[in-house]
C-alpha positions in Angstrom: -19.5 36.8 57.1 -16.9 34.1 56.7 -14.3 34.1 59.6 -10.9 32.6 59.3 -8.6 31.2 61.9 -5.1 32.6 62.5 -2.6 30.3 64.2 -5.2 28.3 66.1 -4.7 24.9 67.7 -8.3 24.2 68.3 -11.5 23.9 66.2 -12.6 26.7 64.0 -13.0 29.9 66.0 -16.3 31.9 65.6 -15.5 35.4 66.9 -17.9 37.1 69.3 -17.7 38.9 72.6 -18.5 35.7 74.4 -16.1 33.5 72.5 -13.2 36.0 72.9 -14.0 36.3 76.7 -13.8 32.5 77.0 -10.5 32.1 75.3 -8.0 30.8 78.0 -5.0 32.9 78.9 -1.7 31.2 78.2 2.0 31.9 78.8 2.5 30.8 75.2 0.7 33.5 73.3 -1.6 32.6 70.4 -3.8 34.4 67.9 -7.4 34.1 66.8 -8.7 35.7 63.6 -11.7 38.1 63.9 -12.1 38.9 60.2 -11.1 41.8 57.9 -7.4 41.4 59.0 -8.3 41.9 62.6 -7.2 39.3 65.2 -7.0 38.9 69.0 -3.7 37.9 70.5 -4.0 36.0 73.8 -1.3 36.2 76.4 -1.0 35.3 80.0 -1.9 38.9 81.1 -4.7 39.6 78.7 -6.2 39.7 75.2 -5.2 42.3 72.7 -6.7 43.4 69.3 -4.2 43.8 66.5 -4.6 43.9 62.7 -2.5 43.5 59.6 -2.8 45.2 56.2 -0.3 45.1 53.3 2.4 43.7 55.5 2.1 46.3 58.3 0.7 45.6 61.7 -1.3 48.0 63.9 -2.2 47.7 67.6 -5.9 48.4 68.1 -6.5 48.0 71.8 -7.0 45.7 74.8 -10.1 43.5 74.9 -12.5 44.0 77.9 -15.0 46.2 79.6 -12.6 48.1 81.9 -11.2 51.6 81.5 -9.4 52.0 78.2 -10.5 48.5 77.0 -12.7 47.9 74.0 -15.1 45.3 72.6 -14.9 43.4 69.4 -17.4 45.7 67.7 -15.4 48.8 68.8 -12.1 47.1 67.6 -13.6 46.5 64.2 -14.8 50.1 63.9 -11.4 51.4 64.9 -9.7 49.1 62.5 -11.8 50.2 59.5 -11.0 53.8 60.3 -7.2 53.0 60.4 -7.4 51.0 57.1 -9.3 53.8 55.3 -6.7 56.3 56.6 -3.9 54.0 55.2 -5.6 53.8 51.8 -6.1 57.6 51.6 -2.7 58.6 52.8 -0.6 55.7 51.5 0.9 55.4 55.0 1.4 52.0 56.7 -1.3 51.1 59.2 1.6 50.6 61.7 2.2 54.4 61.8 -1.4 55.3 62.6 -1.0 55.4 66.4 2.1 57.6 66.1 0.1 59.9 63.7 -2.7 60.2 66.2 -0.3 60.9 69.1 1.2 63.8 67.1 -2.3 65.1 66.2 -3.2 65.1 69.9 0.0 67.1 70.6 -0.8 69.5 67.8 -4.3 70.0 69.1 -3.1 70.8 72.6 -0.9 73.7 71.5 -2.1 77.2 70.7 -0.6 80.4 69.2 0.4 81.7 72.6 2.4 78.5 73.3 4.2 78.9 70.0 5.1 82.5 70.6 6.3 81.8 74.2 8.3 78.8 73.1 9.9 80.6 70.2 10.9 83.6 72.3 12.5 81.3 74.9 14.7 79.8 72.3 15.1 83.1 70.4 16.5 84.8 73.5 19.8 83.0 73.4 20.3 83.6 69.6 19.9 87.4 69.3 21.0 90.6 71.0 18.9 91.6 74.0 17.7 94.7 72.2 16.6 92.6 69.2 14.8 90.2 71.5 12.9 93.0 73.2 11.9 94.4 69.8 10.7 91.0 68.5 8.8 90.3 71.7 7.1 93.7 71.3 6.1 92.9 67.7 4.7 89.5 68.6 2.7 91.0 71.5 1.2 93.4 69.0 0.3 90.4 66.8 -1.3 88.6 69.7 -3.5 91.7 70.2 -4.9 91.2 66.7 -5.5 87.4 66.8 -6.6 85.3 69.7 -3.5 83.8 71.5 -5.6 80.8 72.3 -6.2 79.9 68.7 -5.2 76.2 68.3 -2.2 75.8 65.9 -4.1 73.3 63.9 -6.7 75.9 63.1 -3.9 78.1 61.5 -2.8 75.6 58.9 -1.9 77.0 55.5 -4.3 74.5 53.9 -7.2 75.6 56.1 -8.1 79.2 57.0 -4.8 79.9 58.7 -3.3 81.7 55.7 -6.2 84.1 55.4 -6.2 84.7 59.1 -2.5 85.5 59.3 -2.5 87.7 56.2 -5.4 89.7 57.5 -3.3 90.4 60.6 -0.3 91.4 58.4 -2.6 93.8 56.3 -3.9 95.4 59.5 -0.3 96.0 60.6 0.5 97.4 57.2 -2.3 99.9 57.2 -1.4 102.8 54.9 2.3 103.3 55.5 3.9 100.6 57.6 5.0 98.3 54.8 8.4 97.5 56.2 6.9 96.7 59.6 4.3 94.4 58.0 7.0 92.4 56.1 9.2 92.1 59.2 6.2 91.0 61.3 5.4 88.3 58.7 9.0 87.1 58.7 8.9 86.9 62.4 5.6 85.0 62.5 7.1 82.6 59.9 9.9 81.9 62.3 7.4 81.2 65.1 5.5 78.7 63.0 8.7 77.0 61.7 9.7 76.6 65.4 6.3 74.9 66.0 6.8 72.6 63.1 10.3 71.6 64.4 8.6 70.9 67.8 6.0 68.7 66.2 3.2 71.1 67.2 2.3 71.7 63.5 2.4 69.6 60.4 5.3 70.1 57.9 4.4 72.4 55.1 1.5 74.2 57.0 3.3 77.4 57.9 0.6 80.1 57.2 3.0 83.0 57.4 5.6 81.8 54.9 6.6 84.5 52.4 5.4 83.8 48.9 6.1 85.5 45.6 4.5 88.9 45.7 4.2 89.3 49.5 7.2 91.7 49.6 6.3 93.6 46.5 2.8 94.8 47.3 4.2 98.3 47.5 6.9 100.3 45.9 9.8 100.9 48.3 10.6 104.6 48.6 13.8 106.1 50.1 13.7 107.8 53.5 12.8 111.4 53.0 15.5 114.1 53.3 15.6 117.7 52.1 17.6 118.7 49.0 21.1 120.0 49.5 19.8 123.5 48.6 17.4 123.3 51.6 20.0 122.2 54.1 21.0 125.8 55.2 17.3 126.5 56.1 17.0 123.2 57.9 20.1 124.0 60.0 18.8 127.5 60.7 15.5 126.1 61.9 17.4 123.7 64.2 19.5 126.5 65.6 16.6 128.8 66.2 14.4 126.2 67.9 11.4 128.4 67.6 9.2 125.5 69.0 11.2 125.6 72.2 12.0 121.9 72.3 14.3 120.6 75.1 17.9 121.2 74.5 18.7 117.5 74.6 16.5 117.1 71.5 18.4 119.9 69.8 21.9 118.6 70.7 21.1 115.1 69.7 19.8 116.3 66.3 23.0 118.3 65.8 25.1 115.2 66.7 23.0 113.3 64.1 23.9 115.9 61.4 27.6 115.6 62.2 27.9 111.8 62.6 25.0 110.3 60.6 24.5 107.7 63.4 21.3 105.8 63.4 19.1 107.2 66.3 19.2 103.8 68.1 22.9 104.1 68.5 23.0 107.9 68.8 21.0 108.0 72.0 23.0 105.2 73.6 26.4 106.9 73.4 28.2 106.6 76.7 30.9 108.8 78.2 33.1 105.8 79.0 33.4 105.1 75.2 35.6 108.1 74.7 39.1 106.8 74.2 42.2 106.9 72.0 42.6 104.3 69.2 45.7 104.2 67.0 46.6 107.7 68.2 43.2 109.1 67.2 40.8 110.4 70.0 37.4 109.0 69.2 34.2 107.5 70.5 34.5 103.7 70.3 31.0 102.1 70.1 30.8 98.4 71.0 29.8 96.3 68.1 26.7 94.8 69.8 25.2 98.3 70.4 21.7 98.6 69.0 21.5 100.4 65.7 24.9 99.4 64.4 23.3 96.6 62.5 26.0 94.0 63.3 25.0 90.4 63.0 24.7 88.5 66.3 27.7 86.2 66.8 29.0 87.0 63.3 30.4 90.5 63.4 29.0 92.1 66.5 32.5 92.0 68.0 33.6 94.8 65.6 33.2 98.3 67.2 32.4 101.5 65.3 34.6 104.6 65.8 33.7 108.2 65.6 36.9 110.4 65.4 36.4 113.5 67.5 36.4 116.8 65.6 36.5 120.2 67.3 32.8 120.6 66.7 31.9 117.1 68.2 34.2 117.8 71.2 32.4 121.1 71.8 29.0 119.5 71.6 30.1 116.9 74.1 31.3 119.6 76.5 27.9 121.3 76.2 26.1 117.9 76.9 28.2 117.5 80.1 26.2 120.3 81.7 23.1 118.0 81.7 24.9 115.0 83.3 25.6 114.4 87.0 28.8 112.9 88.2 27.4 109.4 87.8 25.8 110.1 84.4 26.3 107.2 82.0 24.8 108.5 78.8 25.7 111.5 76.7 22.1 112.2 76.0 20.0 112.0 79.2 16.2 111.3 79.1 13.9 114.3 79.1 11.6 112.6 81.6 11.0 109.3 83.3 10.3 106.8 80.6 11.1 103.2 79.4 14.7 104.3 78.4 17.6 105.2 80.7 18.7 107.5 77.9 17.1 109.9 75.5 14.2 108.3 73.5 15.4 107.2 70.1 12.5 109.0 68.5 13.6 112.4 69.9 15.4 113.6 66.7 12.5 112.5 64.4 9.9 114.1 66.7 12.0 117.3 66.6 12.0 117.3 62.8 8.2 116.9 62.8 7.7 119.7 65.3 9.9 122.0 63.2 7.6 121.4 60.3 9.6 118.8 58.4 7.1 116.0 58.6 7.3 113.9 55.4 10.3 115.9 54.3 13.1 115.0 56.7 13.7 112.1 59.0 16.8 111.0 60.9 17.6 108.0 58.7 17.1 110.1 55.5 20.0 112.3 56.6 22.4 109.4 56.0 21.5 109.7 52.3 22.4 113.3 52.4 25.8 112.5 54.0 26.7 109.9 51.4 25.5 112.0 48.5 27.0 115.4 49.5 30.1 113.8 50.9 30.9 112.6 47.3 29.4 115.5 45.3 30.3 118.5 47.5 33.4 117.3 49.4 34.7 115.0 46.6 35.4 112.3 49.2 35.9 108.6 48.6 32.7 106.7 49.1 34.5 103.9 51.0 35.7 106.4 53.7 32.2 107.9 54.0 30.5 104.5 54.3 33.0 103.3 56.9 32.1 106.4 58.9 28.4 105.5 58.4 28.9 102.2 60.3 29.0 100.1 57.1 31.2 97.0 57.0 32.5 97.0 53.5 33.1 94.1 51.1 32.1 90.4 51.0 32.5 87.9 53.9 36.2 87.3 52.8 37.1 90.9 53.1 35.2 91.3 56.4 37.1 88.3 57.8 40.6 89.5 56.8 40.4 93.3 56.5 40.9 94.8 60.0 42.0 98.2 58.8 40.2 101.2 60.5 41.7 104.1 58.5 40.9 106.4 61.4 43.3 109.2 60.1 41.5 109.3 56.8 38.1 109.1 58.5 39.0 111.9 60.9 40.1 114.2 58.0 36.8 113.5 56.2 34.7 114.1 59.3 36.5 117.4 60.0 35.7 118.5 56.5 32.1 117.5 56.9 31.7 119.3 60.2 33.4 122.4 58.9 31.0 122.3 55.9 28.0 122.2 58.3 29.4 125.1 60.3 29.9 127.1 57.0 26.2 126.4 56.3 25.2 127.9 59.7 25.4 125.1 62.2 25.9 126.4 65.8 27.0 124.1 68.6 26.1 126.1 71.7 22.5 127.4 72.1 
């Protein structure tokens, strides 16, 4: 091998362990070439291997036999690895050490770290109820794939995509299509968080939604009985042959009259009964779970339920189940995770009545909007307002603060009267 000298002031330098060891330290640093672009830089505090390739310089290591120090042979091996990496990736050799530092960081983080880090950041960006729901979903996912899986083993280009999609398919099962897509979207956010943190490489998100992920199934509307079957449904609710708790019955009747989503329905509080613009109503805060308001965007907009004679009568009946300090209109049936009635109570009641696959709580909202127009001949805007929808584009939502409570009360009175005509009874 032909060795060349770099900035030498003495005779030609023949590199070897011994010759490098014998180089005198100097306050004025100097360099000695070791071949292949590698050289040793001598200073007053030590000798350091460096190398140059295509105008870029890379630090290799300190010469010596102590901890963290390397020999000439080791320096050459390391340099060859760096130069090969530079040729393969087209990156400058000077960025290699930073690249390796990032790789060490990536190797040190696992899926559990990513989930915990994401949730910590996520907590300040969403409603508390949304945070709890997302944390529950992620805990379910961690029960299907090891939380200790290193993030670099979940890269899209490796086996990560297959691993994650297997988890999503397991969540999907036969019927939980919406849950599967929401879980995939949530996981994608977790991995994007990891990429921002430098724990994963850019472009390696294994949960990213691709064309076709959301259309593996045909979306079907929430089941609800036909309008001709509504009288029988109401009769079955009234009779309560299955002897369900009265709270389940009353909450279901409130659902029929108001069309509230169950998450909001069971959280109704007595203190929310007030008068707005001369109309007595229940004023539900905009950040209440189930109203579907966007966090920090429109969750300051409350929803109002004008009180009809039937709703007032139902509230009076519900008072019998509440103590003086009772907070919620619908009390829990037993000690559980909720301080109020379980949101699944109306759906469970429908199932026990024999309406499984035919009627669910959310499907009733379809009945309200359809029958409200076809039977009552009401304006769809008024009905949708009463269904908690914020109408129009962002401009309208920003400027239109009208509540139209008088019109909504008239509609709601007509709707409740219609249900009574079909057989709905308030007291049981």
